[in-house]
N, C-alpha and C positions, 0 to 999 in steps of 0.2 A: 600492529602486533600487540599482544597484551602487555608485554614488558614496557612498551612506550606509554601505554595508558596508565600503568601503575606509577612510573617515574614522574609523569606529568602531574598526576594527582598528588604526589609527595611534594613536588616543587611549587605548584600553585593551583589555585581553584579558579577556574574560568567563570566569570559572571555571565549568565545567560541573558539574552535580550528578551524582555517581556513586552507584552502589548502595552500600548500607551494608556488605555483607559480600562476600567473594570466596572462591571455592573453586578451588584448582589441582589438576587431575587428574594422574594418573601419566603420561599421554601429552602433558602440557604445556598442555592446554586450560585457560584461566582463565575461570571463570563468575562474572560480576558478578551478585549476587543478594541476596535477603533470606532468611536461614535461618528456616524456619517451625517445624520440629520436628526432633527427633533421638532415635535409639535407639542401642543398642550396636553395631548392624550397618549402619545407614543414616541418611541425613539427607534431609529434604524441603526444597527451596528454591523460592522464587518468582522467576521471571525475567520480564522484559518487554522490549518494544521500546524504542527510544531515547527516545520521548516518553511512555512508560508508558501508552499507550492500550490495549495488548493484553498481558495477563499470563497466565502459565500456571505450573503447578507441575511440578517434576521431582524424581524420586526417585533418589538417588545412593548406591551402595554404598560404605561406608567403605574397603573394600579397593581401590577405584579412586581414592581421594583421596590426594594428596601433602601438601597443606597447607590449612589453613582460617584465614582472617583475619577476626576478628570486630570489630565496632564497639562501643566502650564506650558506657555510658549518656550520659556527658558529650558524646562525639563525636556521638551520635545527636541529642541535644537541639540542639547547635550546628548540625548539618547541617539539621535540620528548620526551625530558625529562619531559616537562610539560604535554604532552598527556598521558604519563605513569601514571601521578597522577590523571587524570580525573576520573578513576573508584573509587577513594577514596572519596565517597560521603556519607554523613550522612543520616540515614534513619529517617524520621519524626516520625515513629511509632515503632521504635525499638532501644534499646540501644545495644552497642557492648560490648564485653568483654574487660577487662583491657589490655590484650595482643594486641587486634586489635587496640585499641586507641594508645598504645605505638608504634606499627609498623607504623601507619599512621603519627603520630607526627614526628617520626624519619625520614620518607621519606620526609616530608615537610622541615625539618631542613637541610637535605642533599642537596635538591634543592637550598635552600636559601644560603647555604655555597658556592656553585659553581656558581650560577647565581644571585649574589647580586643585580645587576643593571637591571635585566630582566624586561621586560614589564609585565610579569606574577607574579612578586615578591609580589606586594600588594595583589593580589588574594590569593596567597599561604599563606602569613602571616595571612590574615583574616580567612582562612580555618583552619590554625593551632590553632588560638585563639579559634575558635568554638570547635575544637576537644578537646583541653585542658579543656574547660569549661564543656563539656559533661563528660570527664573523672572524674572531681571532683564530679559530681552528682552520677556517678556510684560507686565511692569509698564510698559515703554515703549510698549506698544501695537503691537508687531511681531507678524507672523505667520510661520509656519515651513513650509517645503517643501523636501524633499531635503536636510535638515540645513542649510539656509541661511535666514537671517532677512531679511524684507522687509516691505513694507507689505501690508495686506490686499488692496488693489486690485492690487498686483503679483502676489500669489499666485493670484488667481482664474484667469487663463488657464493657469497651470501645473497647477492642480488639475483644470480641465476636461479638459486633455489627458491627465493621469494617469488620470482615470476612463475615458476612451475607451481608453487602453492596457489598463487592467484588463479592460474588456469584450472587447477583442480576445483577450487571453490566456485569459480564462475560456471563450470560445467555442472557442478552439483546443484547450484542455485537454479540454473536453467532447467535441469532435469526435474527438480521439485515443482517449478512453475508449470512445466508441461504436464506433469502428472495431475496437478490441481486442475488445470484446464480440461484434461481428459475426464476427470471425475465430474466436473461441472457439465461438460457436454453430454456425458452419459446420463446425468440426472435430467437434463433437458430432453434428451431422447426418450427416456422412460416416461416423462410426463406427457410427451406428445403422442406416444403409441396408444395410450388408453382412449383419448378422444377420437383418434382416427378409427380405432376398432368400433367405438360406439357409433360413429357416423356410418361406417360400412354396414353395421347391423341395421341401422335405420334405412339405408338404401335397399338392403335385402327385404326388409319388412314392406317397404313401399312396392317393390317389384312383386312380392307375393300378393299384395292387395290387387295390383293391376292384373296379375295372372288369373286370379279368382276373386273378383270384386264381390262385395256383399250385394244380395238381391233384395229388391223391393217389389211389391205388387202395384201395378198401375192399371187403371181401367182402360178398356178398349171400346171405342165408339165407331159407329157406322152411320154415314150420312144417308138419310132417306128423304124422299119428297113428302111434303105434308099436304093434306087436302085443303081445298077452299082457297079462293082468291088467286091473284096473280102477283108475280114479283118481276119488276123490270130490272133486268140485269145489266151488265156492262155492255156498252155498244147499242143500247136500246132494245136488246133482245128480250122477248117475253118468256120468262121461265116460271116454272112452278116453285113455290117456296119449299125449302128443305130444312131439316133439323138433325142434331146428333142424337143417335140412339145407342146407349150402352148395350154391348152385346156380351161382355164378360170381363175378366181380369187376366193380366199377363205378368209373368215374373221376369224382370229386367235388372241389369246392373244399376246400382245406386250411383247416379251421376255426381252427387256431392262427394261420396267416398272416393270415386275415381279421380275427381279433380284434386282432392286433398292429397291422394297418393302421388299424383303427378308432380304437384308442388313440392311435397316432401322429398321425392326422389331427386328433383333438380337441386334443391337446397343442400341436402346432405351429400350429394355427389360432388358439388362444388367444394364443400368442406373436406371431403376425402382427397380431392385433387390438390387442394391447397396444402393440406397436411402432408401428403406424400412429397410434395415439392420441398417443404421445410425439412422433412425427414431425410430426403436425399442430400440436402445441403448440410445437415448435421452429420450424416454418415461421411460425407467428404471431409468435413472438419475433423471428425474422429479419426479417420484413416490418416489424415495429414499429421495430426498430433501423435499418433502411434509411430508414424514414420520418423518424425522428429525425435521422439523419445528413443527409438532404436539408434538413431544416429548420434544423439547426445550421450547415450550410455556407452557407445563405442569411443567417443571422444573423451569421456570421463575415464574410461579404463586406460586409454593411452596416456592421458595426463598423469594418472596415478602411477602407472608403470615408470614413466620418466622421472617422477619425483622420487620413487623408491629406489631407482637406479643410482641416484646421486645422494651419497651419505651426507649428513649435516657437516659442514666444515667446522674445524676447531675454532674456539674463541680466539680472536687475534690478541696479541699483546698490545698495550697502549702504543700508539704511533710515536716513534722517536724522530724528531725533526732535527737534522744536523745543524749545529750552530756554526756560523763562519768564524774562523780563527783569525785574530788580528795580531800581527807582530807588534810587540811593544816598541815605541819610538822614543828615542832619547829626548828629554825635555831640555830645551835650551832657554835660559832666562834672557829675555830681551829687555827687561825693565827692572828697576829696583823696587817697583811697586809690588805688594803682596798679590799672589795669584788668588782670585776669588774662588771660594769653594762652591761648586755647583751642587744643588740639592740632588739627592739620590732619586732615581726614578721611582714612581709609585709602586711598581711591581716589586722592586727591591725592598722598599720599606714595608711592604705588606705580604711578603712571601710566606710568612708563617700562617697567616690567616688563610691565604689561598691554598696552602698545602693541607691544612686541616679540613677546609671546605671541600677540596678535591678528594681527600681521603674519605670523607663522609659520603660524598656523591658516589664514589667508586664502590663503597660498601653497599649502598642502596641499589646500585646497578647489579652487583653480584647477587644480592639477596633477591632482587626482582627476577633475575634470570633463573635462579633456583626455583623460586615459587612458580614461575611460568612453566618451567619444565615439568615440575610435579603435577601442576594443574592439567597440562596437556596430556600427560600419561593417564591421569585419572579419568579425563574426558574420553580418551580412546577406549578405556576399559568399560566405560558406561554406555558407549554408543549403541550396542545391540539393544539394551533396555530402552534407551530413548527412541530408537527406531520402532520398536514394538509398541511403545506408548503412543507415538505419532500415528501409527496405523490404526490402533484402537480408537484414538480420538477422531480420526477421519471417518471411521465406520459409524460412530455415534452421531457425527455431523450429518452424514448421508441418511441415516435412519430418520432423524428429525426432518430433514428436507423432504424425504419421500412420504413419511407417514403423518407429518405435522400439518396443521392448518396454515394456510397462507392467506391472511386477511388482506383485503384490498386497501386502497388509500395510501397515505404516507404516514407510516407508523414510526415512532421513536421509542424503541424498547428501553425500559428502565430496569436497572439492576447492575450486578457485577459483570464486567466485561472480562471474558477469558479468551485471549487470542490463541489461534492455532499458528504456531511459528511466530512471525512478527506481527500477525494480525493485519489490520488495514494499512495499506501502503499508499504513498503519494501518487502512484501511477494509476490508481483505481482498482487494484486487486486486493486479495487477502480474504481470510475467513476468520470468524470469531463466534463465540457463544455470548449470550447475555442471559444471566441467571437472575430472574426477578422474583417478585413475591408470588405471582400467580402463574407465570409462564417461563419456560426455557426456550430461548430463541436460538436458531442457527442462522447466521447471516453471511451471505456471500457478496462481497463488494462487486459492484457492476458498473464501474465508473470509467472504464477505458473508452477511448474514442471509437473502437470497433464494436463495443458492446451495444445491446439493444436496451436503451434506458427506459423504454416504455414498460418493461417488465418489473421495474423497481417498485417496491412497496415499503421500503425502509429508508428513513432520512439519514443522511450522513453529512459531513462537511463538504462532500463533493456532489456528483450527480445522483448518488443514491446506491442502494443495494437491494438484493433479493433476500427475503427472510421468511422462514416458517417457524411455527411455534408449537409446543406441546405443553400440557399442564405440568406444572412443576412437581417433581418427585425428588424427595431428599436423597434417595439412593443414586439416582441419575445425576443430580447436581454434584454430589460428593465424588462420583466417578469422574466427571468432567474435570473437576478441580484437581483431583489426584493425578490424572493422566497428563494434564497440562503442566503440572509441577514436575512430573517425571521426564518431560521432554526437554527441560531446561538444562 
């Protein structure tokens, strides 16, 4: 939830893991990568997306390289040790067990013992403090939700509503994904219908030629005996010699034209049959997507109704944990020696600082809740405008895909990337625009396992994407940017 993001941003700034090496090209491009191999003329690097779910290798000529920054062995060990701690993240809506907290704190302490002067040390110390703070709440029997601590009974209605919100969001995301898939299937179908129609027309043209082939004049000869001499024929028979005598011309079908028409009809009929099979498969996929959309729309309506039927629970008061009462015991002197004065516990000596810090944190939490509530209401009021902007953005995308040029090869469009929604995702989906100096590209990611990668003509960090382009127009570019901004 957004309140947790805001509070965490106030408490600490997480240091992100970067790639180990970087290569700066002559044109200014900086490639964060891992250098795999190197020769006298070129290097091979491995690049990946932000969460390292998709990796690919890239060959770079040394003549194109300006600088190369490499990671030392010590830096690599330090970075790998830090990256191993990245999964140890607190959950804003769930408390851990005491064993889980102990293991996390122990892992942080081991890192700090080995890499005391590390650039990651401050981040690890801050995370360790947060883990220890949460452990103290768990030891009091408190439960956690939205980075706030309360009793388990107070948490239950919050958790129930949170799960309902998750269901609404999940069905909405699935619905959007299915609609995008349906749009893409419709685009593929539209692109397939035209060549099928052209092939069917070619078949009809060939049939017309065969039904009424072009005629040519050919001479007609008659064999007649010629005078004088004898000719010994087959079997030793004696025959009079003969010769061909032209007696006129005859109009017949052109055999070359007939043969060409037969070949064309066989070729184009094969294309028609193949195209119709592909079209039938696409229609099945389209019908399946429409069925799933209808089902998901129903599930989304049910999820929204369940969420609306449960009003938001009131904010709980800070959990009060009863302290055990201890009856005072009489002190009996058993020695004439002075009784040593035990030092006061740390929490007693520092209660003022803890109270001030807790008060500041409480104020930040209340302020964050208020801001989150106001932001949620503003987003709800703006949702119709965002929905309309998303629809217009999809129409512009489809227009470029249908009307634009689709160059072959493996293209890498240059320019400003304008994502539709989240843009390219790690699973191989997503759509985006690239507004360059000469062209505006519409790019549909096509990197899922079930996709046909042979259709790809745009390079990505994954298997690739399908792209079409139109000449850049200032008005079109401004419209895309404005609509994308309106969807946020």
